[in-house]
N, C-alpha and C positions, 0 to 999 in steps of 0.2 A: 240462124246463129251468127252469120257474118255481120248482121246489123248490130250485134252487141259489142263488137270490137270498136273502141273509140280511136279515132285517128289523132295523133299528137297535134297540138296547136302550134303551127310553125311560126306564127307571128307572136313575138314576145312583147308584152307591154309593161313598162315600168309604172305600176299603179301609183307609186309615191310621186313620180314626176307629174303624172296626170293630176293628182290631188293638189300638188303645189301650184300648177297652172290654174286650176279651178278656184283656188283661194285668191288668186291675183285679180286685180281690177283689169278692165279692158286696156287701160292705159299702161299698166305694168306689163301686161302680156305683149303689147306692141313694142314697148321698150326692150323687153327680153328678146323679141324677134329681131329688132333692129341691131341689138348687140351681137346676136348670133350671126346675122348677115355680115356685119362689119368684120367679125373675126374670120369668117370664111373668106371674104374678099382679101383681107390682109394675108392670110395663109397662102392663098392662090398667088398673090403678088410676090410673096417671099419665095415660093417654090419656083416661079418663073424667073425671078432674079437669080436664084441659085443655079438654075439650069443654064441660064445665059452666061453666068460667070464661069461655070465649069466648062461649057463648050467653048467659050472664048479663050480660056487658058490653055486648052488642048491645041488650039490653032496656033498659039504663040510659041509652042515648044518645037 
């Protein structure tokens, strides 16, 4: 009877997102990937700059 109990699927997949990427050409998928990587790099840089600015301003007080 224990075998009848289904365990919840812990990995959630956005099927609409998968479908969107499947409709794209390989070039479009590469461009989407490049844009995502660029956004991540920009956010990391901005976070580091903010952290440097905040820690630098504390030293000046």
